[in-house]
C-alpha positions in Angstrom: 1.7 -3.9 23.4 1.0 -0.9 24.2 -0.5 0.6 21.6 -2.8 -2.4 20.9 -6.1 -3.5 21.2 -6.5 -5.6 24.2 -9.0 -8.2 23.8 -10.2 -10.2 27.2 -12.8 -13.1 26.2 -12.0 -15.8 23.9 -12.9 -15.7 20.4 -16.7 -17.3 19.5 -16.6 -20.0 16.7 -16.7 -19.0 13.0 -17.3 -20.6 9.2 -14.7 -18.2 8.1 -10.9 -16.4 8.7 -9.9 -13.2 6.8 -5.7 -13.2 7.3 -4.6 -10.3 5.9 -7.1 -7.4 7.8 -9.5 -7.6 5.6 -7.9 -5.2 3.8 -9.9 -6.1 0.7 -13.2 -4.6 2.4 -15.1 -7.5 1.7 -18.3 -8.0 2.8 -18.9 -11.9 4.3 -22.3 -11.0 5.6 -23.7 -14.4 4.7 -21.3 -16.4 7.2 -19.5 -16.0 10.6 -16.1 -14.5 10.3 -13.1 -13.2 12.1 -10.6 -10.6 10.7 -7.2 -11.6 12.5 -6.0 -7.7 13.4 -2.5 -7.0 13.9 -3.7 -4.3 16.8 -5.0 -6.8 18.7 -4.2 -8.7 21.2 -6.9 -11.6 22.8 -5.4 -11.5 26.4 -6.9 -14.8 27.2 -5.8 -16.7 24.3 -2.5 -15.4 24.9 -2.8 -17.0 28.1 -2.5 -20.2 27.3 -0.1 -19.3 24.5 1.8 -18.7 27.2 1.8 -21.6 29.5 2.2 -24.0 26.7 5.4 -21.8 25.3 6.8 -22.1 28.8 6.0 -25.4 29.7 6.8 -27.7 26.5 9.6 -29.7 26.8 10.3 -29.7 23.9 9.4 -26.5 22.4 10.3 -25.3 19.1 7.4 -22.5 18.0 7.9 -18.8 18.6 5.2 -17.1 20.8 3.6 -15.5 18.0 3.4 -19.3 16.2 1.5 -20.8 19.3 -0.7 -17.7 19.6 -1.6 -18.0 15.8 -2.0 -21.9 16.5 -4.4 -21.0 19.7 -6.9 -18.3 18.8 -7.4 -20.5 15.5 -8.0 -23.7 17.0 -10.8 -21.4 19.3 -12.4 -20.2 16.2 -12.2 -23.3 14.5 -12.6 -21.8 11.1 -13.7 -24.7 7.9 -12.2 -21.4 5.8 -8.9 -19.4 6.3 -8.6 -16.3 3.6 -6.0 -14.0 2.6 -4.3 -12.1 0.4 -0.5 -13.6 -1.0 1.3 -10.2 0.4 0.0 -10.8 4.2 2.2 -14.0 5.1 -0.2 -14.9 7.2 -1.8 -16.8 5.2 0.9 -19.0 4.8 1.0 -19.3 8.6 -2.7 -21.1 8.2 -1.5 -23.4 5.8 1.6 -24.5 8.0 0.0 -25.2 11.0 -3.3 -26.0 9.3 -3.1 -27.8 6.4 -6.5 -30.2 6.5 -8.7 -27.0 6.7 -9.6 -25.3 3.4 -7.8 -22.3 2.0 -8.2 -19.5 -0.3 -5.8 -16.5 -1.3 -6.3 -13.9 -4.1 -4.1 -11.6 -5.6 -4.1 -8.4 -4.0 -1.8 -6.0 -6.6 -0.2 -6.3 -10.2 2.9 -7.4 -10.7 6.0 -6.5 -12.9 7.2 -10.1 -14.2 11.1 -9.4 -14.1 10.5 -9.6 -10.7 9.7 -12.8 -10.3 12.0 -14.9 -8.5 12.5 -12.0 -5.6 8.7 -12.7 -4.8 9.0 -16.4 -5.4 12.2 -16.6 -2.8 10.4 -14.2 -0.3 7.4 -16.6 0.0 9.0 -19.8 -0.2 11.9 -18.8 2.9 9.0 -17.4 4.7 7.2 -21.1 4.1 10.3 -23.1 4.8 9.5 -25.6 1.4 9.5 -25.7 -2.3 6.2 -25.3 -3.2 3.0 -23.6 -1.1 -0.4 -25.6 -1.1 -3.1 -24.4 -0.8 -6.7 -25.6 -2.7 -7.6 -22.0 -4.4 -5.6 -18.9 -5.8 -8.2 -16.4 -7.4 -5.8 -14.1 -10.0 -6.3 -10.7 -11.5 -5.5 -12.5 -15.0 -4.5 -16.1 -16.2 -0.6 -13.9 -17.0 -0.3 -14.9 -13.9 0.1 -18.2 -13.6 2.9 -18.5 -15.2 4.2 -16.1 -12.2 3.2 -18.5 -9.3 4.2 -21.5 -10.6 5.1 -22.9 -7.2 1.6 -22.9 -5.7 0.0 -26.1 -5.9 -3.2 -24.9 -6.3 -6.8 -24.2 -8.1 -6.0 -20.5 -10.0 -9.5 -19.2 -10.9 -8.8 -15.8 -12.6 -11.2 -13.3 -11.3 -9.8 -10.0 -11.6 -8.4 -7.7 -8.3 -10.2 -9.2 -5.7 -10.2 -5.7 -3.7 -12.0 -3.7 -6.7 -14.7 -6.3 -7.3 -15.9 -5.5 -4.0 -16.8 -1.7 -5.1 -20.2 -1.5 -7.4 -19.5 0.7 -9.7 -22.0 4.0 -9.9 -22.3 6.5 -12.2 -21.2 10.1 -11.2 -21.3 13.2 -13.2 -18.2 14.0 -14.4 -17.2 17.3 -12.7 -13.0 17.1 -13.3 -11.4 16.5 -16.6 -8.6 14.6 -15.2 -7.6 12.7 -12.3 -4.1 11.6 -11.6 -3.3 8.7 -9.1 -0.6 10.2 -7.0 2.1 6.9 -5.7 3.8 9.1 -3.3 5.0 6.7 -0.4 7.9 8.7 1.8 8.4 12.9 2.1 10.8 14.0 -1.2 12.3 16.7 0.5 12.3 20.5 -0.9 14.8 21.6 -4.2 14.6 25.6 -3.6 10.8 24.7 -3.7 10.9 22.3 -6.5 11.7 18.1 -6.9 14.5 18.7 -9.0 17.4 17.4 -6.9 17.6 13.9 -9.5 20.6 12.9 -6.0 17.2 12.8 -3.5 14.7 11.2 -5.2 13.7 7.8 -6.3 12.7 6.6 -9.6 8.8 6.5 -8.5 9.0 9.7 -7.2 11.2 11.0 -10.4 8.4 9.7 -13.4 5.2 11.4 -11.1 7.0 14.6 -10.7 8.1 14.7 -14.0 4.3 13.6 -15.7 2.7 16.4 -12.4 4.9 18.8 -15.0 2.8 18.4 -18.3 -0.2 18.0 -16.5 0.4 21.5 -14.9 1.4 22.8 -18.6 -1.7 21.5 -19.9 -3.4 22.9 -17.5 -2.9 26.7 -17.6 -2.8 26.2 -21.5 -6.7 24.6 -21.4 -7.5 25.8 -18.4 -8.1 21.7 -17.2 -10.0 21.0 -13.8 -7.4 18.1 -12.0 -7.8 16.4 -9.2 -5.0 13.9 -7.2 -6.1 10.6 -5.8 -4.3 10.9 -2.5 -2.5 7.9 -1.2 -2.9 9.2 2.0 -6.4 9.1 1.6 -7.0 5.6 1.5 -7.8 3.8 4.6 -4.9 1.6 5.0 -2.3 4.5 4.5 -4.0 7.4 6.2 -1.6 6.2 9.8 1.6 5.5 7.9 1.6 8.4 4.7 1.5 12.5 6.1 -1.3 14.8 3.7 0.4 17.3 4.4 4.2 15.7 3.2 2.2 14.0 0.0 0.5 17.1 -1.0 3.8 19.6 -0.6 5.2 16.7 -2.8 2.6 17.4 -5.4 2.1 21.3 -5.3 5.6 21.5 -5.9 5.1 20.8 -9.8 0.5 20.8 -10.2 -0.1 24.2 -8.8 -3.6 23.8 -8.6 -5.6 20.5 -8.2 -8.3 19.3 -6.1 -8.6 16.2 -3.9 -12.0 15.2 -2.1 -11.2 12.4 1.2 -13.6 9.8 -0.5 -13.3 6.0 -2.2 -10.5 6.6 -4.9 -13.1 4.5 -6.7 -16.0 7.1 -6.4 -13.7 9.2 -7.1 -12.5 8.2 -10.2 -16.3 8.1 -11.5 -16.3 11.7 -11.2 -13.4 12.1 -14.3 -12.7 11.9 -17.6 -9.4 10.6 -17.7 -7.5 9.0 -15.3 -3.3 9.4 -15.5 -1.3 6.8 -14.0 1.9 6.3 -13.5 2.4 2.4 -11.5 -0.4 2.3 -9.8 -2.5 -0.9 -8.3 -5.8 1.1 -9.3 -5.1 2.5 -12.6 -4.9 -1.4 -13.9 -8.0 -1.7 -11.5 -10.0 1.3 -13.3 -9.2 0.1 -16.3 -11.1 -3.4 -15.6 -13.8 -1.3 -14.6 -14.3 0.2 -17.7 -12.3 3.8 -16.8 -10.6 5.8 -19.3 -6.9 5.6 -18.2 -4.1 6.4 -19.6 -0.8 5.0 -18.3 2.6 6.8 -18.3 4.8 4.8 -17.9 9.1 6.4 -19.4 10.6 4.8 -17.6 9.8 1.7 -18.6 13.7 0.5 -19.1 13.8 -0.3 -15.6 9.7 -0.9 -14.0 8.1 -2.0 -17.4 4.3 -2.8 -16.7 4.4 -6.5 -19.0 1.0 -7.1 -18.6 -0.3 -3.8 -20.8 2.6 -4.0 -23.3 -0.7 -5.8 -25.7 -1.9 -1.9 -25.3 0.7 0.6 -26.5 -0.4 3.2 -28.5 -3.7 3.1 -27.4 -3.5 3.7 -23.1 -0.1 2.9 -22.7 2.7 5.4 -23.3 5.8 4.7 -23.2 7.8 8.1 -24.0 9.2 10.1 -22.7 9.1 13.3 -25.0 7.1 15.4 -23.3 5.3 16.6 -26.2 4.5 13.1 -27.1 2.6 12.2 -24.1 0.7 15.8 -23.9 -0.6 14.1 -27.2 -1.9 10.8 -25.8 -3.1 12.9 -22.9 -5.5 15.3 -25.1 -6.3 12.9 -27.9 -8.1 10.4 -24.7 -9.4 13.6 -23.2 -11.1 14.3 -26.3 -12.1 10.8 -27.3 -15.8 10.7 -27.3 -17.2 7.7 -24.5 -19.1 5.7 -27.9 -15.4 5.5 -29.5 -13.6 4.5 -26.3 -16.2 1.6 -26.0 -15.7 0.5 -29.6 -11.8 0.0 -28.9 -13.1 -2.9 -26.7 -10.2 -1.8 -23.8 -12.1 -4.8 -21.2 -11.3 -7.6 -23.5 -7.8 -6.6 -25.5 -6.6 -5.6 -20.9 -8.1 -9.4 -20.2 -8.9 -8.7 -16.6 -12.3 -9.4 -15.6 -14.4 -7.7 -13.4 -16.4 -9.5 -11.1 -18.8 -7.2 -9.7 -19.7 -8.0 -5.6 -16.9 -10.9 -6.4 -19.4 -13.4 -6.6 -17.3 -16.3 -7.9 -15.7 -15.9 -4.2 -18.3 -15.8 -2.5 -20.1 -18.8 -4.6 -17.5 -20.5 -3.8 -17.6 -20.2 0.1 -21.0 -21.0 0.4 -20.1 -24.2 -1.9 -17.5 -25.1 0.6 -19.5 -24.5 3.6 -22.4 -26.2 3.0 
């Protein structure tokens, strides 16, 4: 409670409530809306929620649930919006089934984990299916991933990526590596070579970074890293120093900029990704991206399978990975466009989320 922002006035009426911290930085300047934030407590509404919690004879709800109902009733939105990984949207569906609901897919998923995701959501909802009005998907393939949703699916690409307008920048870097760092990795005599303490994702990143370091030494490439710790949603959760320490053990020379990763990508000729949602978003935006997945035996990025030998490299051999990187670096923009990767990838890019915002306008008429 002591690290929360306290609000003492009742929330105003709104048309739209965002139930995921607005993690995709969506702009709805054409409607009245409110972002429900986990670090904010409305004392006014909490007071009335507490009274109802204490004096309810047949109370079977948690105080957090009563508080949630209290603030939604006060704002009286016509629409609830949230991504599938923030479970507050499911609480909205449970307590306000008659209000319009929109869910959008935040990240890409490995199809080997369908049951885990399904069980997690259904256990929270305590039901056999999830009913919502609309579900915006990255790709039509994901309809099979979310079969337990009774909804109208709309394929719209990455909602988060769609919100960021495309801008042309002069190329400053040969390669941009997308970091997937999460937790500190203990140094092993100044290296990342302690195989007993590293998780698979870090080991894969370390292996690819070593290859990039060798290529940089040989060809004098300018390399940048899109740091996880620079992300708005991770800046307080991931230490920038820990991330730099991990990367620098393998890649000796690189630059990073504390700017939006989409903007940083516009400055690079080639983006290299291991396991990152950002990599797939950048591919849908037209960027030249190479996905390196040597650990495909454990984590196979299924959605990229039809792009093998083009932008999807599954070999663990250093010389094969190096060859794939050099091949795409040498490829001209014209040849890249002629490959028609965006059509083969089949994840659309709807700049400024026109389809989502048009739907909201139609519902509010």
